[in-house]
C-alpha positions as CSV (number, residue, x, y, z in Angstrom):
1,M,-31.0,-23.0,22.4
2,V,-31.1,-22.0,18.5
3,I,-30.4,-18.2,19.3
4,V,-27.7,-19.0,21.6
5,I,-26.0,-21.2,18.8
6,I,-26.5,-18.6,16.2
7,G,-25.2,-16.0,18.7
8,L,-21.8,-18.2,19.4
9,L,-21.6,-18.5,15.6
10,A,-21.9,-14.8,15.1
11,S,-19.3,-13.8,17.8
12,I,-16.6,-16.1,16.1
13,A,-17.6,-15.4,12.4
14,I,-17.9,-11.3,12.7
15,P,-14.2,-10.7,13.7
16,K,-12.7,-13.1,10.9
17,L,-14.7,-11.1,8.3
18,A,-13.2,-7.9,9.6
19,N,-9.7,-9.1,9.4
20,T,-10.2,-10.5,6.3
21,R,-11.4,-7.2,4.7
22,E,-8.4,-5.5,6.5
23,R,-6.1,-8.0,4.7
24,A,-7.7,-7.3,1.4
25,I,-6.9,-3.8,1.9
26,V,-3.2,-4.2,2.8
27,T,-2.9,-6.3,-0.2
28,A,-4.3,-3.9,-2.5
29,M,-2.0,-1.1,-1.0
30,K,1.2,-3.3,-1.2
31,S,0.4,-4.1,-4.8
32,D,-0.5,-0.6,-5.9
33,L,2.9,0.3,-4.6
34,R,4.5,-2.4,-6.5
35,N,2.9,-1.2,-9.5
36,L,4.1,2.3,-8.6
37,V,7.8,1.0,-8.7
38,T,7.4,-0.5,-11.9
39,A,6.0,2.9,-13.3
40,E,8.6,4.9,-12.0
41,E,11.3,2.6,-13.2
42,A,9.7,2.9,-16.4
43,Y,9.7,6.7,-16.4
44,F,13.2,6.7,-15.2
45,T,14.1,4.7,-18.2
46,D,12.4,7.2,-20.8
47,S,13.5,10.5,-19.0
48,M,16.8,9.5,-17.0
49,R,15.0,10.9,-13.8
50,Y,12.1,9.9,-11.2
51,T,9.1,12.2,-11.0
52,T,6.2,12.7,-8.4
53,N,3.4,13.0,-11.2
54,L,3.0,10.1,-13.2
55,G,0.1,11.3,-14.6
56,T,-2.1,8.6,-16.6
57,R,0.8,6.2,-16.4
58,Y,-0.5,5.1,-12.7
59,R,-3.6,4.4,-11.0
60,T,-4.3,3.4,-7.5
61,T,-7.1,0.9,-6.4
62,T,-10.4,2.5,-5.4
63,G,-10.2,3.6,-1.9
64,V,-6.2,3.8,-1.8
65,L,-5.2,7.3,-0.6
66,G,-1.9,8.5,-2.2
67,P,0.8,8.0,-2.9
68,T,2.8,10.6,-1.8
69,I,6.0,10.5,-3.5
70,T,9.0,12.4,-2.2
71,L,12.0,12.9,-4.7
72,T,15.6,12.1,-2.9
73,G,19.0,12.4,-4.0
74,D,19.3,9.0,-5.5
75,G,15.7,7.9,-5.7
76,W,12.3,8.4,-4.3
77,T,10.1,7.2,-1.4
78,A,6.0,7.0,-1.4
79,K,3.6,5.8,1.0
80,V,-0.2,5.2,0.6
81,S,-3.0,4.7,3.2
82,H,-6.7,3.8,3.2
83,A,-9.9,5.6,4.9
84,A,-10.8,1.8,6.1
85,T,-7.8,1.0,8.1
86,S,-5.3,2.9,10.0
87,K,-2.3,0.9,8.3
88,V,0.2,2.8,6.0
89,C,2.4,1.2,3.5
90,A,5.8,2.5,2.1
91,V,8.3,1.8,-0.4
92,F,11.6,3.2,-1.6
93,T,14.4,3.2,-4.0
94,G,17.9,4.4,-3.4
95,S,19.5,4.9,-0.2
96,T,16.6,7.0,1.8
97,P,14.4,4.5,3.5
98,L,10.7,5.4,4.5
99,A,9.3,3.2,7.6
100,P,8.0,1.0,7.7
101,A,9.8,-0.2,4.4
102,A,13.3,-1.5,5.0
103,K,14.2,-3.1,1.7
104,E,14.6,-1.3,-1.4
105,G,11.6,-1.7,-3.8
106,A,9.6,-3.9,-1.5
107,P,6.5,-2.3,0.0
108,R,5.8,-3.1,3.7
109,C,3.0,-2.0,6.0
110,T,2.6,-0.8,9.8
111,P,1.8,-3.9,11.9
C-alpha cells in the first residue's frame, strides 16, 4: 500500500517539476532578451547605430544559445534558444517583427 501511494505521488510530482524547469528556462531567455534591448539601446546612444556584436557589454545566462542578431533598416531583430527546450524567444526594435515577438521591445516565446 505504501509503495502504491509513493508511486501515485511521484506520478503527480515529476511532471510538475519538469514544467517548472522549462518555465525557468523560458524566463531566463526572456530576461536575456530584455537585457539585450537595454544593451543595444545603450550602444545606439553612444554610436548612433545598432550592432550585431556587443562584445563584453552583453552576456547570456548559462545554457542560453544566441542571441542571433540581425540588423534591419530601422532597428534589429534577435532570437535565443536553449538546449533543454524546443521553445524559441524573439524580440525586435523598429518596424520588422520577428515571430513569435509581436510588440516592439517585448520578448515573446513560442508556446
